[in-house]
C-alpha positions in Angstrom: 9.0 -8.6 14.1 7.9 -8.8 10.9 10.1 -10.3 8.0 10.3 -8.3 5.3 12.0 -9.1 1.4 13.0 -6.9 -1.2 11.4 -6.7 -4.1 12.5 -4.4 -8.0 9.0 -2.8 -9.7 8.1 -0.7 -13.2 6.2 2.9 -11.7 5.3 5.6 -14.4 7.7 8.0 -13.2 4.7 10.4 -12.4 3.6 8.5 -10.3 6.8 7.2 -7.9 7.3 11.5 -7.7 3.9 10.9 -6.3 4.3 9.1 -4.1 7.6 10.3 -2.6 6.3 13.3 -2.1 3.4 11.7 -0.4 6.0 10.0 1.7 7.7 13.5 2.6 3.9 14.5 3.8 3.8 11.6 5.6 6.8 11.4 6.8 7.5 8.0 6.1 10.2 6.6 3.7 9.3 5.9 -0.1 9.0 2.0 1.5 7.0 2.7 3.9 4.6 4.9 1.8 3.9 2.3 -0.7 3.3 -0.6 2.8 1.5 1.7 4.6 -1.1 2.7 1.0 -0.8 -1.7 -0.1 -2.0 -2.6 3.6 -5.3 -0.2 3.7 -6.3 -1.8 -0.1 -5.5 -5.0 0.6 -7.8 -4.7 4.1 -10.0 -2.7 1.7 -10.4 -5.5 0.0 -10.6 -7.4 2.2 -13.2 -5.2 4.1 -16.0 -5.7 0.4 -15.0 -9.2 0.4 -16.7 -10.4 3.9 -19.0 -7.9 3.1 -20.2 -10.1 -0.3 -20.3 -12.9 1.4 -23.9 -14.5 2.5 -25.1 -14.6 6.0 -25.7 -18.0 7.2 
């Protein structure tokens, strides 16, 4: 099982409310929604980075 750590972040109220609505819509906790979205962003960034590397 992956190790989880707790962290505190400050978010604008509107973003937090939007994330809470999205979490409910996706049947996830707020924490799970944030984790899911960060993981998607990380994968997209890593994919873009790999696409820009020269082929040898």
